[in-house]
LOMIMAR-721555 format. One record per residue (C-alpha): x, y, z. Coordinates in steps of 0.2 Angstrom, whole numbers, padded with zeros to 4 digits, always signed. Example, Ala and Ser with C-alpha at 12.3 -4.5 7.8 and 13.67 -1.06 7.14 Angstrom:
+0062-0022+0039+0068-0005+0036
This chain:
+0707+0477+0692+0691+0487+0698+0693+0496+0715+0679+0489+0726+0681+0503+0739+0677+0517+0726+0660+0509+0722+0645+0518+0728+0632+0509+0738+0613+0511+0735+0597+0503+0741+0590+0497+0725+0581+0482+0733+0567+0481+0746+0570+0467+0759+0556+0458+0768+0552+0441+0775+0540+0430+0765+0524+0427+0773+0515+0411+0773+0497+0410+0768+0485+0404+0781+0476+0388+0780+0458+0385+0784+0462+0382+0803+0473+0397+0803+0489+0386+0804+0503+0387+0791+0504+0371+0782+0521+0362+0783+0528+0374+0795+0535+0370+0812+0524+0378+0826+0533+0393+0834+0530+0401+0850+0520+0418+0850+0507+0423+0838+0518+0434+0827+0529+0419+0822+0516+0411+0812+0515+0425+0800+0531+0421+0791+0535+0406+0780+0546+0393+0788+0553+0379+0778+0555+0361+0785+0571+0359+0795+0586+0350+0787+0587+0359+0770+0603+0355+0762+0602+0360+0744+0591+0372+0734+0587+0378+0716+0574+0387+0706+0565+0387+0690+0549+0384+0680+0539+0394+0693+0545+0386+0709+0558+0385+0722+0565+0368+0724+0573+0361+0740+0581+0345+0746+0583+0340+0764+0592+0327+0774+0577+0316+0775+0578+0312+0756+0563+0323+0752+0562+0336+0738+0550+0351+0741+0542+0363+0729+0537+0380+0734+0526+0388+0720+0521+0406+0719+0506+0403+0729+0518+0398+0743+0509+0381+0745+0523+0370+0750+0522+0352+0743+0535+0338+0742+0539+0319+0739+0551+0306+0745+0565+0306+0732+0578+0296+0741+0579+0285+0756+0593+0294+0765+0596+0312+0759+0597+0324+0744+0613+0331+0741+0612+0341+0724+0598+0348+0713+0597+0356+0696+0581+0363+0689+0581+0366+0670+0575+0383+0665+0568+0378+0648+0561+0361+0652+0551+0354+0667+0565+0342+0671+0574+0341+0687+0590+0332+0690+0595+0327+0708+0609+0318+0717+0606+0309+0733+0608+0293+0743+0597+0278+0745+0609+0268+0756+0623+0271+0768+0640+0273+0761+0647+0283+0747+0636+0277+0733+0627+0293+0726+0613+0290+0713+0607+0302+0700+0589+0303+0696+0580+0312+0682+0562+0318+0686+0549+0323+0673+0539+0335+0683+0525+0336+0670+0521+0317+0672+0515+0309+0688+0518+0291+0695+0507+0288+0710+0505+0306+0714+0524+0310+0713+0534+0316+0698+0539+0303+0686+0557+0297+0688+0563+0293+0670+0581+0288+0674+0591+0282+0688+0610+0278+0687+0625+0279+0699+0635+0295+0699+0651+0286+0701+0657+0279+0684+0670+0268+0691+0673+0257+0707+0682+0270+0718+0670+0278+0730+0670+0297+0729+0658+0311+0734+0648+0322+0722+0653+0340+0723+0643+0349+0710+0631+0345+0696+0625+0354+0680+0614+0350+0665+0614+0358+0648+0597+0365+0643+0596+0355+0627+0596+0339+0638+0611+0331+0629+0624+0335+0641+0626+0333+0660+0642+0335+0670+0645+0329+0688+0660+0335+0698+0668+0325+0712+0678+0329+0727+0693+0318+0720+0695+0330+0706+0686+0320+0692+0672+0326+0681+0660+0314+0672+0651+0319+0656+0635+0311+0652+0632+0314+0633+0616+0310+0624+0598+0311+0630+0600+0312+0649+0582+0307+0652+0585+0289+0644+0598+0276+0648+0598+0269+0630+0603+0286+0622+0616+0292+0635+0634+0288+0637+0644+0292+0652+0663+0295+0652+0676+0303+0663+0680+0320+0655+0693+0327+0668+0704+0320+0682+0713+0331+0694+0720+0332+0712+0709+0346+0718+0691+0345+0722+0679+0351+0708+0669+0366+0715+0659+0372+0700+0653+0367+0683+0644+0377+0669+0639+0374+0651+0641+0388+0639+0633+0388+0621+0641+0398+0607+0633+0394+0591+0635+0376+0588+0650+0374+0600+0647+0369+0618+0659+0373+0631+0660+0366+0649+0669+0377+0662+0677+0367+0676+0683+0375+0692+0692+0367+0706+0699+0374+0722+0715+0378+0713+0712+0381+0694+0699+0385+0681+0698+0375+0664+0687+0374+0649+0682+0360+0638+0674+0359+0621+0662+0345+0623+0652+0347+0607+0667+0338+0597+0676+0321+0599+0692+0325+0607+0686+0337+0620+0701+0350+0619+0705+0358+0636+0711+0375+0639+0719+0380+0656+0712+0397+0660+0719+0401+0677+0728+0394+0693+0716+0402+0705+0700+0392+0710+0686+0395+0722+0675+0386+0735+0659+0377+0732+0644+0387+0726+0656+0402+0722+0655+0401+0703+0641+0406+0691+0638+0409+0673+0633+0427+0668+0619+0432+0656+0622+0439+0638+0624+0457+0646+0641+0451+0651+0644+0440+0636+0640+0423+0645+0656+0424+0655+0660+0411+0669+0662+0420+0686+0674+0413+0699+0672+0422+0716+0689+0419+0725+0693+0427+0742+0704+0440+0735+0695+0444+0718+0681+0439+0707+0687+0434+0690+0677+0433+0674+0682+0420+0660+0679+0417+0642+0681+0399+0635+0698+0403+0629+0705+0417+0640+0703+0426+0657+0693+0442+0657+0691+0457+0669+0692+0454+0688+0685+0464+0703+0693+0466+0720+0679+0461+0731+0686+0457+0748+0680+0444+0760+0678+0425+0761+0666+0421+0748+0652+0409+0752+0640+0410+0738+0640+0417+0720+0625+0420+0710+0620+0429+0694+0603+0438+0693+0597+0450+0679+0614+0458+0676+0619+0458+0695+0632+0448+0703+0626+0442+0720+0640+0438+0733+0637+0431+0750+0653+0433+0760+0660+0433+0778+0671+0448+0782+0677+0449+0799+0685+0466+0797+0671+0477+0789+0652+0476+0793+0639+0486+0785+0632+0502+0793+0615+0502+0802+0607+0507+0786+0608+0489+0780+0607+0479+0796+0602+0478+0814+0613+0484+0829+0618+0467+0834+0626+0463+0817+0644+0467+0822+0648+0449+0827+0660+0439+0816+0646+0425+0812+0636+0437+0801+0636+0435+0783+0635+0450+0771+0625+0449+0755+0631+0461+0741+0623+0464+0725+0635+0471+0712+0631+0480+0696+0647+0476+0686+0642+0486+0671+0639+0502+0680+0651+0499+0694+0641+0501+0710+0633+0491+0724+0615+0490+0721+0611+0483+0738+0620+0476+0754+0613+0468+0769+0618+0456+0783+0611+0438+0786+0614+0424+0798+0619+0408+0791+0613+0409+0773+0609+0392+0765+0607+0398+0747+0601+0412+0736+0588+0409+0723+0580+0419+0709+0562+0417+0703+0547+0427+0699+0558+0442+0696+0565+0443+0713+0579+0436+0724+0575+0424+0738+0588+0421+0752+0586+0405+0762+0593+0405+0780+0597+0391+0791+0582+0395+0802+0570+0390+0788+0565+0408+0784+0564+0415+0766+0569+0433+0763+0563+0441+0747+0574+0455+0739+0562+0464+0727+0571+0476+0715+0565+0494+0714+0558+0500+0698+0569+0510+0686+0561+0526+0689+0563+0525+0708+0581+0521+0706+0584+0535+0695+0575+0547+0707+0587+0541+0720+0602+0545+0709+0595+0562+0704+0593+0567+0723+0612+0564+0725+0616+0573+0708+0623+0557+0701+0617+0560+0683+0631+0551+0675+0627+0535+0684+0609+0538+0681+0612+0538+0662+0622+0522+0663+0609+0514+0673+0595+0519+0661+0605+0512+0647+0608+0496+0655+0590+0495+0660+0585+0498+0642+0576+0514+0646+0566+0521+0631+0571+0537+0622+0559+0548+0632+0567+0543+0648+0585+0545+0642+0580+0562+0635+0573+0568+0652+0589+0562+0661+0601+0571+0649+0590+0587+0650+0591+0586+0669+0609+0583+0669+0612+0598+0657+0601+0609+0667+0611+0604+0683+0627+0608+0675+0621+0624+0667+0614+0630+0684+0632+0627+0692+0640+0638+0678+0648+0623+0669+0641+0628+0652+0654+0617+0642+0648+0602+0652+0630+0607+0650+0631+0608+0631+0640+0591+0631+0626+0583+0640+0613+0591+0629+0622+0584+0614+0627+0567+0622+0619+0552+0614+0612+0563+0601+0601+0551+0592+0591+0547+0608+0591+0565+0616+0590+0578+0603+0576+0569+0594+0565+0571+0610+0572+0587+0618+0565+0603+0609+0581+0611+0602+0574+0628+0605+0575+0624+0624+0594+0622+0623+0597+0636+0610+0589+0649+0620+0601+0645+0634+0616+0649+0623+0611+0664+0613+0623+0675+0623+0638+0680+0612+0649+0673+0626+0642+0656+0623+0643+0656+0604+0655+0641+0605+0643+0631+0615+0629+0635+0603+0639+0631+0588+0644+0614+0595+0625+0610+0599+0620+0616+0582+0633+0605+0573+0626+0590+0582+0609+0594+0577+0615+0594+0559+0625+0578+0560+0609+0569+0566+0598+0577+0552+0587+0585+0565+0590+0603+0560+0578+0614+0551+0581+0629+0540+0582+0641+0555+0595+0630+0564+0606+0630+0548+0605+0649+0547+0610+0651+0565+0624+0639+0563+0631+0648+0548+0629+0664+0556+0639+0657+0571+0653+0652+0559+0653+0669+0551+0653+0678+0567+0668+0668+0573+0677+0670+0557+0680+0652+0557+0683+0648+0539+0690+0631+0542+0675+0625+0552+0664+0633+0539+0672+0623+0525+0672+0607+0535+0653+0610+0537+0649+0613+0519+0662+0602+0510+0656+0585+0512+0662+0570+0502+0645+0563+0498+0627+0568+0498+0623+0557+0512+0635+0567+0523+0625+0583+0521+0614+0586+0536+0607+0603+0532+0596+0612+0520+0607+0617+0506+0597+0631+0499+0596+0640+0516+0615+0638+0518+0617+0646+0501+0606+0661+0506+0615+0664+0522+0632+0663+0514+0628+0674+0500+0621+0687+0512+0636+0686+0523+0647+0689+0508+0655+0671+0507+0652+0670+0489+0665+0656+0485+0657+0645+0499+0640+0648+0492+0646+0644+0474+0653+0628+0480+0637+0622+0488+0627+0628+0473+0638+0619+0461+0640+0603+0470+0622+0601+0475+0615+0606+0458+0607+0622+0464+0609+0630+0446+0598+0645+0449+0608+0651+0465+0625+0648+0456+0620+0659+0442+0612+0672+0453+0628+0674+0463+0639+0674+0447+0629+0686+0438+0622+0698+0452+0636+0697+0465+0652+0693+0457+0648+0699+0439+0658+0684+0431+0648+0683+0415+0660+0671+0406+0660+0658+0421+0641+0659+0421+0640+0656+0403+0652+0641+0404+0642+0634+0418+0626+0635+0408+0635+0626+0394+0638+0611+0406+0620+0609+0412+0608+0596+0405+0597+0602+0391+0582+0606+0402+0591+0617+0414+0602+0625+0401+0586+0630+0391+0577+0637+0407+0592+0647+0413+0596+0654+0396+0578+0661+0395+0580+0668+0412+0598+0676+0411+0600+0677+0392+0597+0696+0391+0610+0699+0404+0623+0688+0395+0619+0695+0378+0621+0713+0385+0639+0709+0391+0646+0695+0381+0635+0694+0365+0646+0684+0354+0648+0669+0366+0630+0670+0371+0625+0669+0353+0636+0654+0350+0628+0645+0365+0611+0649+0359+0615+0642+0341+0621+0626+0349+0606+0625+0361+0593+0627+0347+0602+0615+0335+0611+0600+0342+0614+0603+0361+0626+0592+0371+0632+0597+0388+0651+0601+0388+0662+0591+0400+0678+0600+0406+0678+0611+0390+0673+0598+0378+0656+0593+0371+0649+0576+0375+0647+0569+0358+0641+0552+0363+0625+0559+0372+0610+0561+0361+0608+0579+0355+0593+0590+0360+0587+0606+0353+0576+0620+0360+0563+0631+0351+0573+0644+0343+0558+0656+0342+0557+0658+0361+0575+0665+0362+0572+0680+0350+0567+0692+0363+0585+0690+0371+0592+0699+0355+0581+0714+0358+0596+0726+0358+0608+0716+0347+0602+0716+0329+0618+0711+0322+0619+0695+0333+0600+0692+0330+0603+0692+0311+0618+0680+0313+0607+0669+0324+0592+0669+0313+0602+0666+0297+0611+0651+0306+0595+0643+0311+0587+0645+0293+0602+0637+0286+0606+0623+0298+0588+0619+0303+0576+0623+0288+0561+0617+0298+0564+0631+0311+0548+0639+0318+0539+0652+0307+0544+0665+0319+0562+0663+0314+0558+0667+0296+0546+0681+0300+0559+0690+0311+0572+0687+0298+0562+0695+0285+0558+0710+0296+0576+0712+0300+0581+0712+0282+0568+0724+0277+0573+0736+0291+0591+0735+0285+0586+0738+0267+0575+0752+0271+0589+0761+0281+0603+0757+0270+0611+0772+0260+0624+0763+0250+0616+0758+0233+0627+0742+0231+0623+0736+0249+0605+0741+0247+0604+0730+0231+0611+0715+0240+0599+0717+0254+0585+0719+0241+0590+0702+0234+0591+0694+0251+0574+0699+0255+0567+0694+0239+0576+0677+0240+0568+0675+0258+0551+0679+0251+0553+0666+0237+0559+0652+0249+0541+0647+0251+0541+0649+0270+0527+0663+0270+0513+0653+0262+0504+0651+0279+0507+0668+0285+0504+0678+0269+0496+0693+0277+0510+0695+0290+0523+0695+0276+0513+0707+0266+0511+0719+0280+0529+0719+0283+0533+0723+0265+0520+0737+0265+0527+0744+0281+0544+0746+0274+0538+0751+0257+0546+0736+0249+0536+0737+0232+0544+0722+0224+0540+0711+0238+0522+0718+0239+0519+0714+0220+0527+0696+0222+0515+0693+0237+0500+0700+0227+0504+0688+0213+0507+0673+0225+0490+0677+0233+0481+0679+0217+0477+0697+0222+0476+0703+0204+0465+0718+0208+0478+0724+0220+0492+0722+0207+0481+0732+0194+0478+0745+0207+0496+0747+0211+0501+0749+0193+0486+0761+0191+0492+0772+0205+0509+0773+0198+0502+0776+0180+0512+0761+0173+0501+0759+0157+0511+0745+0150+0511+0735+0166+0492+0737+0167+0490+0729+0150+0503+0716+0155+0493+0712+0170+0477+0710+0160+0486+0699+0148+0494+0688+0161+0479+0686+0172+0464+0691+0162+0459+0673+0159+0458+0670+0178+0449+0687+0181+0441+0694+0166+0435+0710+0175+0453+0716+0174+0450+0721+0156+0434+0731+0161+0444+0740+0175+0458+0743+0163+0445+0751+0150+0438+0762+0164+0455+0767+0170+0461+0773+0152+0444+0781+0150+0447+0792+0165+0464+0798+0159+0464+0814+0150+0480+0811+0141+0481+0802+0124+0479+0783+0128+0472+0778+0111+0485+0764+0109+0480+0756+0126+0461+0758+0123+0462+0750+0107+0471+0735+0114+0459+0734+0128+0444+0735+0116+0451+0722+0105+0452+0709+0119+0435+0714+0125+0428+0711+0108+0436+0694+0106+0430+0688+0123+0413+0697+0122+0416+0704+0140+0405+0720+0139+0390+0726+0130+0394+0739+0117+0382+0751+0125+0392+0750+0141+0408+0752+0131+0402+0768+0124+0396+0774+0140+0413+0771+0148+0423+0779+0135+0411+0794+0135+0420+0800+0151+0436+0803+0141+0437+0820+0132+0451+0815+0121+0443+0799+0115+0434+0801+0098+0423+0790+0088+0437+0784+0077+0444+0775+0093+0429+0764+0094+0423+0765+0076+0431+0748+0071+0424+0740+0087+0406+0746+0084+0406+0741+0066+0412+0723+0070+0400+0722+0084+0385+0727+0073+0390+0715+0060+0391+0701+0072+0373+0706+0079+0366+0706+0061+0373+0689+0059+0365+0683+0075+0348+0691+0070+0348+0681+0054+0352+0665+0063+0339+0668+0076+0325+0671+0062+0331+0655+0053+0329+0646+0069+0311+0653+0072+0306+0648+0055+0312+0630+0057+0303+0629+0074+0287+0635+0066+0288+0622+0052+0291+0609+0065+0277+0614+0076+0265+0613+0061+0271+0596+0057+0269+0590+0074+0251+0597+0075+0247+0588+0059+0253+0572+0067+0243+0574+0082+0227+0578+0072+0230+0562+0062+0232+0552+0078+0216+0559+0085+0205+0557+0069+0212+0542+0058+0218+0525+0062+0237+0521+0064+0243+0507+0053+0259+0498+0059+0269+0493+0044+0285+0489+0052+0292+0472+0047+0308+0472+0057+0311+0474+0076+0318+0491+0080+0330+0483+0093+0337+0467+0084+0332+0471+0066+0325+0454+0064+0308+0450+0056+0294+0453+0067+0285+0438+0074+0270+0438+0085+0268+0442+0099+0275+0460+0095+0273+0477+0103+0269+0493+0093+0270+0511+0098+0262+0526+0090+0279+0534+0086+0281+0520+0073+0293+0508+0082+0289+0490+0083+0297+0476+0094+0297+0458+0098+0289+0455+0114+0304+0447+0122+0315+0461+0115+0304+0474+0122+0303+0465+0139+0322+0464+0139+0326+0482+0135+0312+0492+0141+0312+0502+0157+0293+0505+0157+0278+0496+0149+0271+0513+0143+0287+0520+0135+0296+0516+0119+0314+0511+0122+0320+0520+0106+0311+0536+0110+0313+0536+0128+0330+0545+0129+0324+0560+0119+0307+0560+0127+0316+0560+0144+0326+0576+0140+0311+0585+0134+0301+0580+0150+0316+0586+0161+0316+0603+0152+0298+0605+0155+0299+0600+0173+0314+0612+0175+0303+0626+0168+0289+0622+0179+0301+0621+0195+0308+0638+0190+0291+0645+0188+0286+0638+0205+0302+0644+0213+0299+0662+0206+0282+0662+0214+0288+0656+0230+0303+0669+0230+0290+0683+0227+0279+0677+0241+0293+0676+0254+0300+0693+0248+0283+0701+0251+0279+0693+0268+0297+0694+0276+0302+0709+0287+0320+0707+0282+0320+0706+0263+0339+0706+0262+0340+0690+0272+0328+0681+0260+0338+0687+0245+0354+0682+0253+0347+0665+0257+0342+0662+0238+0359+0668+0233+0367+0655+0245+0356+0641+0237+0363+0646+0219+0346+0651+0212+0353+0666+0204+0369+0658+0197+0363+0658+0179+0353+0673+0172+0344+0672+0155+0342+0688+0146+0326+0688+0136+0326+0699+0121+0313+0690+0111+0296+0700+0108+0281+0694+0117+0275+0685+0101+0291+0675+0101+0288+0670+0120+0270+0665+0116+0276+0655+0101+0289+0646+0112+0276+0643+0125+0264+0635+0112+0278+0624+0105+0282+0618+0123+0263+0614+0125+0263+0604+0109+0278+0594+0114+0270+0590+0131+0254+0585+0122+0263+0574+0110+0272+0565+0124+0257+0563+0135+0246+0555+0121+0260+0542+0117+0253+0526+0122+0257+0508+0120+0249+0498+0105+0249+0480+0100
């Protein structure tokens, strides 16, 4: 039970009399004239008002004359005659423009219910859509209260005999409505109210002695007895959703709140209750209290008499009295247009206008009632900015009073509203003193819980923990169960913890939040735990493991070379992250570029050799750099090895690697490596693979390996004949006896005709030990062959001359005497010639149809054409060569860069074939004449018939 006497009183409402607008003649319409000019300024309702209600933008009144009056916001009072005698009850629906009324049209106890549609008119008055008697039976009884559900499907009427009738269906029509007695009792019914919860409709019924609820949306109307305390007429009301639509019963001792199935809280508000009303979260109580009267702050001096009525406005949520004042004989309290209107028996209307929220808060601030201001702001749904200002002022107030613990609690109170608006630095600066580190820590913790902290706040909080040596709080802060519970920048926290020496905590954060780089930095640079760092890398996904091995591989190789080499082997072949010491074989394997890890082994040649050999065996398609480095490593080991047996083994390994075929594309690099380490067998092998026969020859010559020189010429002389010439020159320069080798070379030169004899003689003339006997056989054989060639050439010349004489005779005959065609057969089909036929001067004859079928040209003999074409091609070639020679000579003389002209002709292949002319001038003349005769013969061939 709330203690009423402990509640504070405030003046959160402004009170004033409603003034009536003046008509054209200056008189207030509908008002009773009053003496004095001042009286006409205030609104005065007609006398005899018995019942009131409000809604749909109007105040509604009923009087003893049977009239219903409407007072809209314009304060232009209008009315109509609703009953012949009097109006006893009104209920204005809030969601529909429907008014329900109870009144009497005749003397006696026979109340009538009328339903009015205020949107429709009947002769200028609202349309009455339904009239029916309120009393369901024959026994006369007086209506005590009335309520209507907003869905227009329920209407309940209470009577003084303790009965309640329920009108179910469309209340605006007789056909669709059914009336039945819901409740019978021995005590007068003083209040009714419908409450809608989902699809369930409850009806609260209160009498002078008890409170009950019914479920009227069903069939059986189950009833629940809520309490054995009742109230008087107009002392019950239904709250709004802020109080969960509770039914309020204002008894003389207490005010009770009810749910449909149980009683809720109660408030000890003393005094005889006259009226209870609910307005915007406020409970309005009009009571008569003979013992206590309000101070002069709320009433006039003559308000101490017992006939005065006190109106209190209670804020049940925040537990204070928002307003209190005294009236004389209150008829009712109405709520409309955002204000309260109090109707008194003298016809006056008093307006109670609620102050705005900011004004109310300022009043509370002046009295330092910040807690109450916060509750009021929340109940008034003040925005976050307004709440932030209240919390800041409250915190500042407590801080100025020296209550630092309370101040920081206010700064962090309702954090999601306040800290998001209040600049954190404003609060932090207040608590930077070492004595306030606990308060600062609490505030920073709240910042992080609301995810409003930045990196500086995280640094400051962790420094607070470390200063306080509060390991438990530190662990609680960093060790969260899920990622969503982490409200700080993890990387900043790791840096701070590492700097403060809390390595284990920093490692925990780095490992749990996948900050791999920081984890490895701490393990390798601070703790020096290389084994754990390597194990951690082995658990990482492929990309992270690869990047971290490139970054920290040298450090790990220096301290734990064997384990690091093993991890690199797996990383570059078939890497799978290890899970709790075992490899995840179900995951797809990945492999890194092994060549990129070679620099890691800079100071570990033994591990490098093992790594390279492993890669070459397990992964034959390894990058070329692997094989290059392996070759270089093997050559270094071979060059520095002293043990002959081991050296021989290393020699075989190097040769085997060279013969693996991995150096075809990097021939030059392999050759340089072999030359750098003086690996002669490898050099010779690479020379041979690269077809560098001249270099092989040069190598053997340098080492005076005569038999190898001859062997090279025999093996590769077919591909490079100049090797024999070089061999002859080499042996010719030697002063020692090399007759055997010279003879072998000369024999091959003679067989292949590689050098002119004169050049051979000149070459051997440089050797003082070489005598004529060395080349006697060679010269004799050479002279014999030349004699034979001369004889053959003379025979050919003689034949050409005879042929030329014969051709000249034929030409002469063709010019001087007729040509007789005596051929009887076609030269193509060998059939007897028939006219028409075609004859040629060469002696061939053809059928005309055979000639036309096989000839390529009308002027050429098909039989002689192939041979003639060869001759003509030879002639044209000679003419082109002659023209080309003339053009070459001309360009050579006119060009400023003769070498470029010669290079251009070389590039075009002009000098690819050189003909050595050894014939005498007469022979050249004879050849020229023969060519001219052949040309004449071909040019004078013509077609005959």
